[in-house]
N, C-alpha and C positions, 0 to 999 in steps of 0.2 A: 517445358521453354515455361519459363516462367513468365505471366502474365501481369507484365508494370501499373499498368492503369488497372488491373483488379486488384492489385496489390495495393494500390496508392485511396482506392478505395476503401478496404476491410483497414488501412490505420486512422483514417477520416472517421469512419466508424469506433473506431474505436477511441480516437479523442472525445468524440462525442458525448459518448457514454460513460467518460470516466470525468468530464472538465464542463467546463461551458463556453470553453472556445468555440466558436464558429466553423464550421465546415463549408463546402459546395452546397446549397441547397437542394442542386441533383444528384447528391449521392447516392444513390439506388441502396435501396436498408427491406432486409430479409430476418427472418433468426435464423438460417442457413448462414447468413452472410454475418450479421452478425454474433453469430457461434465461430466462427471462422477470425473472426478479427481477433479473437481471444490469445492468437498469437502475437499479437501485438501491443499489447496492454503496459508492458516492463517500457518496451520503446516507447510509451505514453507516456511514464514515468518520469523518464529520462529527456522529452523534452520538457515535460513541468518541474522537473526539478532545475533546470538551466533559466527558464524563467523563474525561478525564484532564483535562484542566486545569483541573473540580474539583475534580481529588484535590492536583492541587498548591496550589493556593492555598490550598486547608485547609490541606494538611503543611508549606506555606509561613508559617503564620502560629506555630507552633512550631517551627521547624530551618532549619538553615543552608538556602542555595538547592541545594547539592548534595547535602545529604541530601534535600531534597525532590526533587530531582528522579528520584534514586535512587529511592526510592518509589515515585513516580511510574511509570517506566520497573519496576520488578517488578509493579504492579497492570495498564500493558496488555499484559504477558506472561501475565498470570493470565487477566486480561480477552480476550484472544483467540486462548490456549494455546499463546504462540507459530510461528499459522499460520503468516504470511509468515515474520519468521526460521527456521522450518522450509525453508519452499523459497528461500531463499537458501543456506543451509547444502547445502540437495539438489542444487542446481545448481550449483553450487561443486566439488563435487566432480564431479558429472560433465563439466562441459565442462574442468575440470583432470586429469581423471584418465585421461578417453579421450580415445584416436585415431580413432575410428570413429563416425557418427552412433549406431548400432545398441548401444557399446560404452559412449558418453555417457549415453544414456538407462535402459543397465541398470544403471549406478552408480548413477544417478539415481532411482531404484526402492530400493533399496539403503536397509534402514533405521538402518545403521552412518554413523558421520559417519566422514571420513577427512581429510587432515592440511587438505588445501584448503579442507572446508568449518568445518571448526575454525579454521581463522587466519583463513576473511569470517567469520567471525561476532562473534569477537572483534573485530574492527577493525569493523565497523559496531556493533555493542553500545556499545563503546567510545568510538565517533566520535560517535555520539551522544549518549552521556554528558557529554562535554566540550562540545559542541559547545549544545546543550539550556544544560547550565553555563553559556556563556558569557551564553548570550542568557538568560537568567534574573536576570544579576546587569549587564545594559545595556537591557535594553525588556522586560521580563516575559514568559511563555512562555504566554501565554492564545491573544491568534492566530497565534502561528506555532503551537501543536499544534492546534488546528482547524484551519486550513492546510492546514499538514503531511503530516496525518491521511487527510484529505479528497482535496486533491487530489492525492495518491499513488494511491492508488483511483482513480481517476478515468481515472489514465493507464493503469493495470496493467490496469485493465476493460479498455480501447478496442482494447487490443492484439486482443479476440476479433475483431473486430469485421470484418479485413483482415489476419488470421493464420491459417496452416492449424494444426487442433493434433494435433501428431504422436503421441501415443498410442490408441492402439487396445482398450488392455483396456477392457474393460466393468466391471470393481471400481475404475478410477481416478476418486477425489473429484471431481476435477474438471471426469469425462466432461461430466456433467446443465450446466454453464455453458458449454462449451467449444460450442454449435453455432449457428449463423448468428447471429449481433445486427445487427437492424433498425436500418435508418441512424435514426428518430423516438427507438430506444433508446442507439446513442450521441447524438447528437443533446443528450438529458436529461443524460448523461455531463459530457460537453463544460461544459454548463451551468452541474452542475452544480459544479463542476473551478472553473469562472470565476469564477461569481460569489461564492463565499466568500471568490476573492481581493480582491475592492472590497473586505475589512476595513483594507487595507491604503492605501496613495495612492498613485497610477498612477505614480509613478518605482518602486515594485517593487513593483505589477502585473504590469504590463511584463515588467520582468526573470522576474518568475515565468510566465506564462504563454510566452514565448518560450523558456526554458530547459524547459518542458514538454514543446514539438513539439521543439526540438532534441534533446531524450534519449528520446522516443520514437520516432524518426526513426533513431537510430544506435541502441536498441536492437534493435529489431525488424531492419535490419541484421546484424546480430550473431549475434541469435538464428536468422536464415536463416542465413545460414554455418555455423554454427555445428552444428544441428540439424536445419534446414528447416520451422521451425516453432514452435512455443510446446507448453510443459507446463504446469498448474498450477503446479507448482516454478518457472518462468519466472515465471506472473505474480503469484507473491508475491515473489519478488528484483528484480521490479520494480519494488515498493509500497515495498522497504526502499529503494531505492538513492533512488528517484526523492524518497523519503523524507530523504536525505539531504541531495540535491541542494536540496531547497528551505529546506534549514537554510542551507547554505551563501550561499545567495543571498541570505536572509533578511540574516546577519554581516556577509556583504559592504555590505550597504547601510546599513548604521549601527555599522562599521568606522572609526574616522574615515582608515585610511591609506586604504580601500577607493576604488577607484574611484567606486563608484557611490553615495561618499557624497556629501550636500551638494546 
């Protein structure tokens, strides 16, 4: 029998880990509970995507689409504390600037931002703004944001299932979530990511799912080759890159000159 109170507490822990949203102060915490909360990471993405979509819809009543997108992106960064963007930046610095696995991991722990990280962050934010602005004028953003925020987190979280966590420090914020993920937790993440794609037509849902599978395989292979596993920063980077890929796939489906259109 499912303990609904326990599951609600796990969801609250997942919300607290991935966002700045408040949760009940009495929510119990332990490393074990935080690890089990991983099953709800995609569901947290659904919540964050819905909030960002609501903010965009409100702003679009008062401002041009590009301004509304900008305000939504600022809101998103405040909502998450730029958590995933920080991971993308650190991973880019580490893998771009280190020649050995040990050096890459050391650079990723450094709080300073280097050239690789700065360039990657700028391009990621710029790319997101351009793609979301295009979608805002062509199809609207609500569905794209909800799918982008949810599916990208589902893909990133599934990497925990069959990859080795390479940080040994007990001070790492991500260590509690990096322990073994059970098959039911993996299936729940996959189901959450797949079901939200059903917002779109089958002609778009299938490319999104296929793109997610290919990205996960390629990113896993790349991380194993560069680091021998993953870190919390890598999960943040996976979320950001997968989110950008989702928007690209959606744009390809609505672009009149794209091969997926019609």
